[in-house]
C-alpha positions in Angstrom: -43.9 -32.4 -1.7 -40.5 -34.2 -1.4 -37.4 -33.7 -3.5 -38.6 -36.3 -6.0 -41.9 -34.5 -6.5 -40.1 -31.1 -7.0 -37.7 -32.7 -9.5 -40.6 -34.2 -11.4 -42.5 -30.8 -11.5 -39.2 -29.0 -12.6 -38.8 -31.6 -15.3 -42.4 -31.4 -16.5 -42.2 -27.5 -16.8 -38.9 -27.7 -18.7 -40.3 -30.2 -21.1 -43.5 -28.2 -21.5 -41.5 -25.1 -22.3 -39.6 -26.9 -25.0 -42.8 -28.5 -26.3 -44.4 -25.0 -26.6 -41.4 -23.8 -28.6 -41.3 -26.8 -30.9 -45.1 -26.8 -31.6 -45.2 -23.1 -31.9 -42.6 -23.2 -34.5 -44.4 -26.0 -36.5 -47.7 -24.2 -36.3 -46.2 -20.9 -37.4 -45.1 -22.7 -40.5 -48.5 -24.1 -41.2 -50.5 -20.9 -40.4 -49.1 -17.7 -42.0 -49.4 -14.8 -39.7 -50.2 -16.7 -36.5 -48.8 -14.7 -33.5 -46.4 -16.6 -31.3 -48.4 -15.8 -28.2 -51.6 -17.3 -29.8 -49.7 -20.5 -30.7 -48.2 -20.6 -27.1 -51.7 -20.2 -25.5 -53.2 -22.9 -27.8 -50.5 -25.3 -26.9 -50.8 -24.8 -23.2 -54.6 -25.0 -23.3 -54.4 -28.3 -25.3 -51.9 -29.8 -22.9 -54.0 -28.8 -20.0 -56.9 -30.8 -21.4 -54.9 -33.9 -21.7 -53.1 -33.7 -18.3 -56.0 -34.8 -16.0 -56.6 -38.0 -18.0 -52.9 -38.8 -18.0 -52.5 -38.4 -14.3 -55.2 -41.0 -13.9 -52.7 -43.6 -15.2 -51.8 -45.3 -18.4 -54.9 -47.5 -19.3 -57.2 -47.7 -22.3 -59.8 -45.3 -20.7 -57.4 -42.5 -19.9 -55.4 -43.0 -23.2 -58.6 -42.7 -25.2 -59.6 -39.4 -23.5 -56.1 -37.9 -23.7 -55.1 -38.9 -27.2 -57.1 -36.5 -29.3 -55.4 -33.6 -27.4 -52.0 -35.2 -28.0 -52.8 -35.5 -31.7 -53.8 -31.8 -31.7 -50.4 -30.9 -30.1 -48.5 -32.8 -32.7 -50.7 -32.0 -35.7 -50.0 -35.5 -37.0 -52.4 -37.6 -39.2 -52.6 -40.5 -36.6 -51.3 -40.9 -33.1 -51.5 -43.9 -30.8 -50.7 -44.5 -27.1 -49.3 -47.9 -26.1 -48.2 -49.7 -23.0 -45.3 -52.3 -23.3 -47.4 -54.9 -25.0 -50.3 -53.3 -27.0 -52.0 -50.3 -28.4 -54.2 -48.7 -25.8 -55.9 -46.0 -27.9 -55.7 -44.8 -31.5 -56.8 -41.4 -32.9 -56.8 -40.9 -36.7 -57.1 -43.1 -39.7 -55.6 -46.6 -39.9 -57.1 -48.1 -36.8 -57.1 -51.5 -38.5 -53.4 -51.4 -38.3 -53.2 -51.0 -34.5 -52.0 -54.6 -33.8 -49.1 -54.3 -36.2 -48.2 -50.8 -34.7 -48.3 -52.4 -31.2 -45.7 -54.9 -32.3 -43.5 -52.2 -34.0 -43.7 -50.0 -30.9 -42.8 -52.9 -28.6 -39.7 -53.6 -30.7 -38.7 -49.9 -31.0 -39.1 -49.3 -27.2 -36.3 -51.6 -26.3 -33.8 -48.9 -27.4 -35.2 -46.4 -24.8 -35.0 -43.6 -27.3 -37.2 -42.3 -30.1 -37.1 -44.3 -33.2 -38.3 -43.8 -36.7 -39.5 -47.1 -38.3 -40.5 -47.5 -42.0 -43.9 -49.1 -42.4 -44.3 -49.9 -46.1 -47.4 -52.0 -45.5 -49.0 -49.5 -43.0 -51.5 -46.7 -43.4 -48.6 -44.2 -43.6 -45.0 -44.7 -44.6 -43.3 -44.1 -41.1 -44.0 -44.7 -37.4 -42.3 -42.3 -34.9 -42.1 -44.3 -31.6 -41.2 -42.1 -28.6 -40.9 -44.1 -25.3 -42.7 -43.1 -22.1 -40.3 -43.5 -19.1 -41.5 -43.3 -15.5 -39.3 -43.6 -12.4 -37.5 -41.7 -9.6 -34.2 -41.6 -7.8 -32.3 -41.4 -11.0 -33.8 -44.6 -12.4 -36.7 -44.9 -14.8 -38.6 -47.7 -16.6 -40.2 -47.6 -20.0 -44.0 -48.1 -19.5 -45.3 -47.4 -23.0 -45.0 -45.0 -26.0 -46.3 -42.3 -28.1 -46.6 -43.5 -31.7 -47.0 -40.9 -34.5 -48.0 -42.3 -37.9 -47.0 -40.0 -40.8 -45.7 -39.8 -44.4 -43.4 -36.9 -43.4 -41.0 -38.0 -40.5 -39.3 -34.6 -40.5 -36.8 -33.7 -37.9 -39.3 -31.2 -36.4 -42.0 -33.9 -35.9 -39.5 -36.3 -34.4 -38.4 -33.7 -32.0 -42.0 -32.7 -31.1 -42.9 -36.4 -30.6 -40.0 -36.8 -28.2 -41.0 -33.7 -26.2 -44.6 -34.8 -26.1 -43.6 -38.2 -24.8 -41.4 -36.6 -22.1 -44.3 -34.4 -21.0 -46.7 -37.4 -21.0 -44.1 -39.2 -18.9 -44.1 -36.4 -16.4 -47.9 -36.4 -16.1 -47.9 -40.1 -15.5 -45.2 -39.7 -12.7 -47.1 -37.0 -11.1 -50.1 -39.1 -11.0 -48.1 -41.9 -9.3 -46.8 -39.5 -6.8 -50.4 -38.2 -6.1 -51.6 -41.8 -5.6 -48.7 -42.4 -3.2 -49.5 -39.3 -1.2 -53.1 -40.4 -1.0 -52.1 -43.8 0.2 -49.8 -42.4 2.7 -52.4 -40.0 4.2 -54.8 -42.9 4.4 -52.2 -45.0 6.2 -51.5 -42.2 8.7 -55.2 -41.7 9.4 -55.5 -45.5 10.1 -52.5 -45.3 12.5 -54.0 -42.2 14.2 -57.4 -44.0 14.7 -55.5 -47.0 16.2 -53.6 -44.7 18.5 -56.6 -42.8 19.8 -59.2 -45.4 20.1 -58.1 -47.8 22.9 -57.4 -45.1 25.5 -60.4 -42.9 24.8 -63.0 -45.7 24.3 -62.0 -47.3 27.6 -62.4 -44.0 29.6 -65.6 -43.0 27.8 -67.3 -46.3 28.4 -66.2 -46.2 32.0 -67.7 -42.7 32.5 -71.0 -43.8 30.8 -71.2 -46.9 32.9 -70.8 -44.8 36.1 -74.1 -43.0 35.3 -76.2 -46.0 34.2 -77.7 -46.6 37.7 -77.4 -43.0 39.3 -78.5 -41.0 36.3 -79.9 -43.1 33.3 -80.9 -40.1 31.3 -77.4 -38.7 31.5 -75.9 -42.0 30.5 -78.2 -42.1 27.4 -77.1 -38.7 26.4 -73.5 -39.5 26.9 -73.9 -42.7 24.9 -75.3 -40.8 22.0 -72.5 -38.3 22.1 -70.1 -41.3 22.1 -71.8 -42.8 19.1 -71.7 -39.5 17.1 -68.0 -39.0 18.0 -67.0 -42.4 17.0 -69.0 -42.3 13.8 -67.2 -39.1 12.7 -63.7 -40.3 13.8 -64.0 -43.6 12.1 -65.7 -42.5 8.9 -64.2 -44.1 5.7 -64.4 -41.3 3.2 -62.4 -38.0 2.6 -59.1 -36.8 3.8 -60.5 -33.3 4.6 -63.3 -31.8 6.5 -64.5 -28.3 7.5 -63.3 -26.6 10.7 -67.0 -26.5 11.8 -67.2 -30.3 11.6 -63.9 -30.8 13.4 -65.0 -28.5 16.2 -68.3 -30.4 16.5 -66.3 -33.6 17.1 -64.1 -31.8 19.6 -67.1 -30.6 21.5 -68.5 -34.2 21.7 -65.1 -35.4 22.9 -65.0 -32.8 25.6 -68.6 -33.5 26.8 -67.4 -37.1 27.3 -64.2 -36.1 29.2 -66.2 -33.7 31.3 -68.3 -36.5 32.3 -65.2 -38.3 33.6 -63.4 -35.2 35.1 -66.5 -33.3 36.4 -65.7 -29.9 37.6 -62.0 -30.5 37.3 -62.2 -29.8 33.6 -63.0 -26.4 32.3 -63.4 -25.7 28.5 -63.1 -22.4 26.6 -63.9 -22.4 22.8 -63.7 -19.2 20.9 -64.0 -19.3 17.0 -64.3 -16.5 14.5 -67.4 -17.2 12.3 -65.3 -16.4 9.2 -63.2 -19.5 9.5 -65.9 -22.1 10.2 -66.0 -23.1 6.5 -62.2 -23.4 6.2 -61.1 -26.9 4.9 -58.8 -28.7 7.3 -57.2 -32.2 7.2 -59.5 -34.7 8.8 -58.7 -35.4 12.5 -56.0 -32.7 12.6 -57.3 -30.7 15.6 -59.1 -33.3 17.8 -55.9 -35.3 18.6 -54.3 -32.2 19.7 -57.1 -31.6 22.2 -57.0 -35.1 23.3 -53.3 -34.8 24.0 -53.9 -31.7 26.0 -56.3 -33.6 28.2 -54.4 -36.8 28.5 -50.9 -35.4 29.0 -51.7 -31.9 30.3 -54.6 -32.2 32.8 -55.0 -35.9 33.7 -51.8 -35.8 35.7 -52.6 -32.4 37.3 -54.2 -32.2 40.7 -57.2 -29.9 40.9 -58.8 -28.0 38.2 -57.5 -27.4 34.6 -58.6 -25.5 31.6 -58.5 -26.4 27.9 -58.8 -23.5 25.5 -59.4 -23.8 21.8 -59.1 -20.6 19.7 -59.5 -20.2 15.9 -58.8 -16.8 14.4 -59.1 -15.3 10.9 -55.6 -14.0 10.2 -55.2 -12.6 6.6 -54.9 -15.5 4.2 -54.7 -18.1 7.1 -56.8 -19.5 9.9 -54.7 -19.8 13.1 -55.8 -22.4 15.6 -54.4 -22.6 19.0 -55.0 -25.4 21.6 -53.8 -24.5 25.1 -53.9 -26.1 28.4 -52.7 -25.1 31.9 -51.6 -28.6 32.8 -48.3 -30.1 33.9 -46.4 -29.3 30.7 -43.8 -31.4 29.1 -40.1 -31.8 28.5 -39.3 -30.1 25.2 -37.0 -32.9 24.2 -39.9 -35.4 24.6 -42.1 -33.2 22.4 -39.3 -33.1 19.8 -39.1 -36.9 20.0 -42.9 -37.1 19.4 -42.8 -34.8 16.4 -40.0 -36.9 14.9 -42.2 -40.0 15.2 -40.3 -41.7 18.0 -42.3 -44.9 18.8 -41.5 -44.7 22.5 -43.5 -41.5 22.7 -47.1 -42.0 24.0 -48.2 -38.5 22.8 -51.5 -38.9 20.9 -50.9 -38.0 17.3 -48.5 -35.1 17.5 -46.1 -36.4 14.9 -49.0 -37.7 12.8 -50.8 -34.4 12.7 -47.5 -32.6 12.1 -46.6 -34.8 9.2 -50.0 -34.5 7.6 -49.9 -30.8 7.8 -46.5 -30.7 6.0 -47.7 -33.2 3.4 -50.7 -31.1 2.5 -49.4 -27.5 2.9 -45.7 -27.7 2.9 -43.0 -27.7 5.6 -43.8 -24.1 6.7 -47.2 -25.4 8.0 -45.9 -27.9 10.6 -47.4 -27.5 14.1 -45.6 -25.3 16.6 -45.5 -26.4 20.3 -44.6 -24.2 23.3 -44.2 -26.2 26.6 -42.0 -26.7 29.7 -42.5 -28.8 32.8 -45.0 -27.0 35.1 -45.9 -24.4 32.4 -48.7 -25.9 30.5 -48.6 -26.5 26.7 -49.6 -24.3 23.8 -50.0 -25.8 20.2 -50.5 -23.6 17.2 -51.3 -24.7 13.6 -51.9 -22.5 10.7 -54.1 -23.4 7.9 -54.4 -21.7 4.5 -57.9 -20.4 3.8 -58.0 -21.9 0.2 -59.4 -25.3 -0.2 -56.8 -28.0 -1.1 -57.6 -30.7 -3.6 -59.6 -33.3 -1.7 -59.6 -37.1 -2.2 -62.6 -39.3 -1.7 
């Protein structure tokens, strides 16, 4: 996660800590003898129930599901969530007054800070309007508000309303960051498919065509392998897959390349059974194998070997792709990892970026190479399953 995401998370934790303290204080006044740790647990649990709905965005459906939990946090008679124009959801008595509350909130939000507005004709005497602000890079925009209807607009309730609104704002911003991350990964996958497909499709179809007359059965088998490989590579759902599925795709790819190279290409695959079910980013290993064939062995005279090794190493699965081909200038590899458009390496920078996006900078791919010395690529994958998107 980038610096913006870290800042948001830090801000959310700070706001949540303040919120716990404020709500615990209010509840301790209402419930004689309630231990502070019980109040803290209840507050955190209630917040956790609202968070998933808020991260889905500020709309009527998510507001309706999150609002009862926000009302529980505040202990207020009625609470509403609004966008900049209207009330999205209302929890508590006085629903018939929601249109008027929407107009009151819209007017109060222009200040950018929590406002207490007298409502002599409303269901309760006061509305506490706490704006929701979402943004990054030091700027933010008001996107809505938490409105608390009450006959007792005490300083404690005003502060609690402000802290709840800040926490809600943080959840909305985290949801936007998650959506941006998902869109980025989808764009990177589309770019990777576009990079792989022309070279590989051309060579595979050429190899299949060479068998059509001399060995029709072999051509049919290769065509089925090609269909299965492309079906997997161009599927339209999921950013993640299992190591077993990724390896099956790699085996199909290598069957097609062996049809082209013949006895020049030797393949060694060794995988620990314990890691077959490990979740990996979709198309994270196959491009590395293709790169080994295309840049390591294609230019090498005589035979060459591709080795794929997957090991169970404590909390991680360590995957190694190695070739004994012509090797590469380390500076060119660095340029490929940096996303240099002049590099024709297949997906190195793409895979490296996606690994860092999912697992953090410590999980970028490691490449050892030199001219004439072959290439060794290592990637580490935590054995826990990341949150997937569909």
